[in-house]
N, C-alpha and C positions, 0 to 999 in steps of 0.2 A: 709741556712746560712744568718745571719743578716748582712745587709750592713750599715756601719756607714758613715754618711755624715759629712765631716769636715765643721765646721762653717766658713763662709767667713770672712776674716779679718775686713772688714768695718762693717759687722753686729755684729761682736764680740766687736769692739770698741764702737759701739752704745750701746750695752748691758752693757758694763763696765761703760760707762758714765751715763746711766740711773740709774744704781745701786748706783753710787756715788752721784747723784743728790737726790735720795730718802733718802740716809743716811744724807745728808746735811739738807734736809727739816725736817726729823725726829728730828735732833738735834736742830732745830729751831721751833718746834711745840709748845714749851712752854718756856717762859723766867723764868730762875731760878736766882734770885739775889744771888751774892756771899756774903760771911760772912762780908767782908770788907765794901761793899755797905750798908748792913744792919746796921753796927755799925756807919757809917757816916750819915745815914738817920737822919734828923732833925738838923744836924750841918751845913749844906750847906746854905750859904746866899741866901735869897729869890730871889735876882736879878741876881744870877749867870747863871741861865738857859737862861735868855734873852740875857745876854752878850755873852754866848757861841753860841747861835743861830746867833747873828749878826756877831760874829767873823768868823764862818764857811761860812756864806753867803758872806761876803766880800772876804774871801780867795778864794772861788770858782769863784766869779765874776772877781776878779783881775787876777787869773791864766788863766781862759778861755779867757779873753780879751787881756792880755799882757804877761802872764807868760809861755805859752807852749814852746815858743822858748828858754826861759831860761832853762827849764827842759830838753829840747832836748840836751843842751850842756853837760848834765851829762852822756850821753851814746852815742854810735855810731849808730845813726838811720840807716844810709846807710848800715852798716855791718849787722844789724839785718834784714833789708829788703832783702839783698843779701842771708843771711843764710836761710831765709824762702824760697826763690826761689829755692835754692839748695835742701832743704828738700822736697819741693813740687814736684820738678822734679823726685827726687828719689822715692817718694811715688807713683807717676804716673807710673813709669817704673816697680817697684817691686811689688806694690800692696800687700804688706804683713803687718802683724801686727807690726813688728819692725819699719818699716818706718813710719807708721801712729802714733805710740806712741812717735816717736822722737819729735814731736811738743810739746806735753805735758811735756815730760822730760826736754826739753830745757826751757820751760816756768817756770816750778817749780824750776829749778836750779837758774834762775835769781830772782825768788821771794824769795828764801831763803836768797840771798845776801841782798836784800832790807829789809828783816825782821831784819837782824843783824844791819844794819845801823839805822833803826828805833828804835830798842831797845837801842842802844848806845846813840842816840840823846835824846830819852825820859829820860833816866837815868841822862844824863848830865844836862838837863833842871831841872830835879827833885832835883838834888844836889843844884842847884842855887835857887831853889824855883820859877821856872818860869813855869806857868801853861798856862793861856790864850795866852800870847805872843808866845807860842810854836805852836799854831794852824796853822798859815800859813805854817810853816815848815812841820808839820804833814800832812796837806792837800797836800802839794807839793809832799811828799813821797808817799802818796796814789795814786796820779795821775801819778807820775813817774812809779810806779809799774804796774798800769793798762795800761799805754801807751806801756810799754815794752811787757806786755802780748799780747796786740793787735797786735804788730808787729810780735811777734812769731807765730801768727796765720794768718798773712797776712791781718790784718784789719787796717783801718785808725782810727784816733781819733780826727780829726780837723774840723769836720763838725757839724752842729747842731744835726743831727741824731745820730752821734756817741757820742756826749756829752750827749744826752738823754739817750742813752744806758749805758754810764759810770755812770751817776747819779743814774740810776735804780740799777746798780750793787752794788754800795756803800750802797744805802738804803736797798736793799734786803739782803745784807750780814749781816746787823745788825738789821734786823726785825725778829719778832717772831709771831707765831700763824697765824691768818687770814691775817694779813698784809703781812706776808712772802709769803703766798700762792698767794695773789693778785699780788704781785710784780713779783713773779715767772711767772705768767700767762702773765703779761705785757711784760716781757723779752722774753719769748718764742714767743709771737706774733710779737715782733719787729724782731726777728731772721728770721721769715718767710716773713715779709713784708719789713723790713729794712726802715721803714718810721715812723715818729712821728704821734701820734694821731692828728686828724683834729683840735682839740681845744687846741693843745699843747702850753704851755707858759713856756719858759726856766726859767724865774725868779721864777715862782711858783714851778717848779721842784727842782730848787736849794734850795728854802726855805724848801721843804719837806725833801730833803736829808740832809740838814744842821740840821734840827730839829731832825732827827733820830740820827745823829752823836752826837749832843749835849746831847740828853737824855741818850745815852749809855755811854758817856764819862764824864758826869756831876760830879760824885763822884771822879773819878780818876783825873780830872783836878783841882778839889778843893784841893785834897791831894797833887798833884804835885806842887801846888803853895806855899807849906810849905817847906822852906829850909831843906835839908837833908832827912827829912821824905818823901819828895816828890819823892824820888827814887822809892818807891813802885808804886806810881801813874804813873811815867814816864815809868816804865817797862810795864805797860798795853798798851802803844802805840803799842808795838809789838804784843800783844795778839789780839787787834782789827784789826791790819794790816793783821795778819795771816788769819783771817776770810774773810776779803775783798779779799785778794789774792786767797784764796781757791775758793771762789764763782766766782770771775772773770775768773779763769782758767776753771772752769766747763762750764761757759756760752760761752766763746770764743771757747772752744773746740766743743761745740754744733754747733756754727756757722760754724766752719771749717768742721765738719762732714756733716752738712746740705747742704754744698756747693759741696759735692763730689758725 
């Protein structure tokens, strides 16, 4: 008689995570420009890319230096930390699949709320024809979503090491091809070591992440700067936010499982 061995919950969660990570990387193996970007190609002012780079660099610098406390006022940090401890205790006691999945379930639920807010904000800015001035708001929404995801998995976000991890998450979520694979490797290395590279420079990483964001959002921010028509561009805030939240959840989940 054949004996069936039930897969252990932790091993099962690792397998589910690895399958989701592979799907994400496959979807980022090659960049496919959407039709709207193709139509806008050639119409974007030559200096807009540089302006976007600078705007994102300043937004990250300002928020990391002075804005994290402001962002924390938009959610109940202590409650999220307490909720995590309760779920962690439950998972330690029960050691079943349901308790392990509760972390991801909670994180994704919060991410959906932030997506809705981002979409409404982007559309509102698009109606008014506000493109580049929307960047600090959009950057703040990205970081808020990641901060909340971090808390759902019991992680901090206020150290240089954690900022490095967060910047890599954003860059990796919007990268394609070899760059996507390289950042994936850097992130997984950090998850094992929880330390920055020996030659790490935060300003340089901010510049790299800002550059990735500006290249991805170039056409949409140009379109968003046109009153009324900019609604379409504003809607894409939520599209890019979705990719960032999705990737952040995957990698924080890996950190969580790696620590068990």
